[in-house]
Legacy VTK file of the C-alpha trace (Angstrom):
# vtk DataFile Version 3.0
C-alpha trace
ASCII
DATASET POLYDATA
POINTS 220 float
-26.669 -13.476 16.023
-25.023 -13.104 12.653
-22.666 -10.344 13.784
-20.175 -12.760 15.328
-19.446 -14.434 12.000
-20.676 -17.916 12.883
-23.194 -17.760 10.028
-20.327 -17.350 7.549
-17.685 -19.840 8.688
-16.060 -20.148 5.250
-16.027 -16.454 4.340
-12.563 -15.522 3.041
-13.199 -12.199 1.301
-15.384 -9.233 2.175
-16.084 -6.565 -0.433
-17.997 -3.496 0.729
-16.622 -1.127 -1.898
-18.802 1.730 -3.169
-20.949 1.697 -0.029
-21.035 4.675 2.308
-19.505 3.580 5.605
-19.584 5.768 8.696
-17.289 5.062 11.666
-20.348 3.625 13.442
-20.748 1.088 10.626
-17.113 0.037 11.010
-17.649 -0.280 14.767
-20.575 -2.613 14.112
-18.426 -4.702 11.758
-15.498 -5.085 14.138
-16.981 -7.981 16.192
-17.671 -9.861 12.954
-14.126 -9.264 11.698
-12.627 -10.204 15.047
-14.456 -13.534 14.914
-12.300 -14.561 11.957
-8.821 -15.934 12.477
-7.843 -14.940 8.941
-9.455 -13.022 6.092
-7.890 -13.221 2.661
-9.092 -9.839 1.466
-11.025 -6.860 2.771
-12.128 -4.250 0.224
-13.360 -0.883 1.480
-12.626 1.077 -1.721
-14.689 4.247 -2.218
-16.690 3.882 0.971
-16.028 7.344 2.398
-13.795 5.790 5.045
-12.125 8.586 7.011
-9.393 8.735 9.621
-11.723 7.846 12.460
-13.066 4.850 10.544
-9.515 3.686 9.822
-8.664 3.932 13.508
-11.693 1.803 14.369
-10.718 -0.707 11.681
-7.224 -0.937 13.122
-8.798 -2.425 16.258
-9.935 -5.410 14.213
-6.388 -5.805 12.886
-5.296 -6.439 16.444
-7.335 -9.661 16.378
-7.712 -10.886 12.785
-5.047 -11.565 10.197
-5.957 -9.880 6.899
-3.841 -10.675 3.842
-5.121 -8.003 1.474
-6.504 -4.619 2.543
-7.792 -2.270 -0.157
-8.773 1.229 0.978
-8.516 3.206 -2.260
-10.491 6.402 -2.952
-11.254 7.364 0.629
-10.519 10.113 3.153
-8.007 8.399 5.420
-5.667 10.801 7.206
-2.222 10.539 8.775
-3.507 9.287 12.125
-5.623 6.654 10.381
-2.599 5.329 8.487
-0.491 5.261 11.652
-3.196 3.332 13.512
-3.586 0.757 10.758
0.133 0.114 10.421
0.724 -0.108 14.168
-1.975 -2.746 14.649
-0.747 -6.049 16.006
-1.434 -8.040 12.828
-0.501 -5.340 10.308
2.779 -7.127 9.690
0.873 -10.002 8.051
-0.539 -7.777 5.302
0.685 -8.915 1.907
-1.262 -6.275 -0.024
-2.062 -2.704 1.026
-3.806 -0.240 -1.274
-4.191 3.382 -0.174
-4.418 5.032 -3.583
-6.245 8.376 -3.776
-6.547 9.204 -0.092
-5.880 12.936 -0.195
-5.887 13.188 3.597
-2.568 11.335 3.783
0.274 13.845 4.124
3.963 13.748 4.946
3.363 12.249 8.395
1.217 9.449 6.978
3.725 8.618 4.261
6.467 8.615 6.868
4.461 5.959 8.746
4.301 3.932 5.525
8.027 4.433 5.007
8.834 3.192 8.510
6.540 0.200 7.973
8.409 -0.706 4.783
11.694 -0.625 6.673
10.572 -3.170 9.246
12.162 -6.615 9.010
9.048 -8.503 10.097
6.514 -7.399 7.460
5.070 -9.679 4.759
4.031 -6.859 2.405
4.330 -7.801 -1.283
2.147 -5.132 -2.942
1.801 -1.468 -1.990
-0.296 1.105 -3.873
-0.327 4.795 -2.947
-0.527 8.116 -4.776
1.313 11.397 -4.373
2.247 14.537 -6.284
5.277 15.185 -4.089
8.680 14.156 -5.422
10.276 13.960 -1.973
7.520 11.659 -0.681
7.847 9.367 -3.699
11.611 9.216 -3.247
11.216 8.553 0.477
8.998 5.560 -0.251
11.407 4.230 -2.871
14.343 4.630 -0.478
12.414 2.668 2.152
12.327 -0.479 0.041
15.599 -2.054 1.124
17.014 -5.351 -0.053
15.436 -6.923 3.041
11.928 -6.019 1.877
9.649 -8.667 0.403
7.891 -6.038 -1.702
7.677 -7.047 -5.364
5.102 -4.508 -6.616
5.296 -0.804 -5.756
2.511 1.224 -7.349
2.980 4.959 -6.778
0.523 7.079 -8.732
2.718 10.057 -9.480
0.109 12.136 -11.338
2.483 14.297 -13.344
5.383 13.838 -15.730
7.909 15.919 -13.834
7.466 13.851 -10.677
7.774 10.633 -12.675
10.958 11.827 -14.387
12.461 12.760 -11.035
11.716 9.391 -9.413
12.701 6.983 -12.214
16.475 7.286 -11.512
15.825 6.388 -7.868
13.915 3.293 -8.986
16.760 2.297 -11.278
19.280 2.775 -8.500
17.110 0.836 -6.070
16.878 -2.197 -8.325
20.451 -2.241 -9.581
22.889 0.232 -8.074
26.209 -0.388 -9.820
28.105 2.452 -8.131
30.158 -0.087 -6.220
30.006 -3.701 -5.130
28.464 -2.890 -1.750
25.689 -0.875 -3.419
25.032 -3.675 -5.878
24.660 -6.184 -3.047
22.319 -3.787 -1.252
20.063 -3.398 -4.291
16.535 -4.725 -4.054
16.316 -7.913 -6.116
12.701 -8.732 -5.255
11.021 -5.577 -6.575
9.907 -6.528 -10.087
7.134 -4.104 -10.894
6.620 -0.382 -10.557
3.396 1.341 -11.601
3.442 4.840 -13.065
0.750 7.508 -13.111
-2.703 6.847 -14.516
-2.657 9.629 -17.055
0.672 8.558 -18.513
-1.292 5.861 -20.311
-0.191 3.041 -18.041
-3.394 2.400 -16.108
-3.464 -1.170 -14.857
-0.030 -1.960 -16.250
3.425 -2.113 -14.777
6.965 -1.659 -15.936
9.043 -4.794 -15.491
12.057 -3.376 -13.713
14.268 -6.363 -14.217
14.105 -6.193 -18.014
12.834 -2.908 -19.342
12.568 -0.088 -16.808
14.948 2.228 -18.608
13.407 1.573 -22.030
9.830 1.972 -20.805
10.603 5.064 -18.751
12.320 6.733 -21.716
9.400 5.858 -23.980
6.606 6.985 -21.665
8.259 10.043 -20.150
9.838 11.575 -23.227
LINES 1 221
220 0 1 2 3 4 5 6 7 8 9 10 11 12 13 14 15 16 17 18 19 20 21 22 23 24 25 26 27 28 29 30 31 32 33 34 35 36 37 38 39 40 41 42 43 44 45 46 47 48 49 50 51 52 53 54 55 56 57 58 59 60 61 62 63 64 65 66 67 68 69 70 71 72 73 74 75 76 77 78 79 80 81 82 83 84 85 86 87 88 89 90 91 92 93 94 95 96 97 98 99 100 101 102 103 104 105 106 107 108 109 110 111 112 113 114 115 116 117 118 119 120 121 122 123 124 125 126 127 128 129 130 131 132 133 134 135 136 137 138 139 140 141 142 143 144 145 146 147 148 149 150 151 152 153 154 155 156 157 158 159 160 161 162 163 164 165 166 167 168 169 170 171 172 173 174 175 176 177 178 179 180 181 182 183 184 185 186 187 188 189 190 191 192 193 194 195 196 197 198 199 200 201 202 203 204 205 206 207 208 209 210 211 212 213 214 215 216 217 218 219
């Protein structure tokens, strides 16, 4: 049958965005996904994916290596995030997008934070959204100089949160308090996305050259 993937031997990307997907649909897809050794990108944006669906999907991540996983605009909860990030092949993710999943709370963001702190992850791009200053700061603090992350896109959703987090970003990239702090700064993180309604949709501040200038301009 076609469900084992043999009919699509060269398939590298699967885009099912904007389709309603129940957990049972994800269950039916798992054998197909598990038949792949590697999948460059899997897009489940705006599919109604909930925590249970994410937990089912995490089972596939135990068998297939997925480079890019986009799960924006869904209903994933804390348990769903924890399941995804604890999957055997989660460490191979280079891109993870969880923007606009209102079911993700402090526990879920803590799972993301712990994932960022791991030494064995390949993550380069992370996109999430929050209105909580402490959560945003926690994520920023998780990006150590050991991280491979070069693009951190946190949709902050309001000006006060953005103002509060910008100093942490500056300190993360170039902390000049002392020599030890400077050496511990993250020199890979080049881009940081700000909130959609600050007029920066789809664009990023280049931290290495103009973070302070851009932040002052957009947040004043």
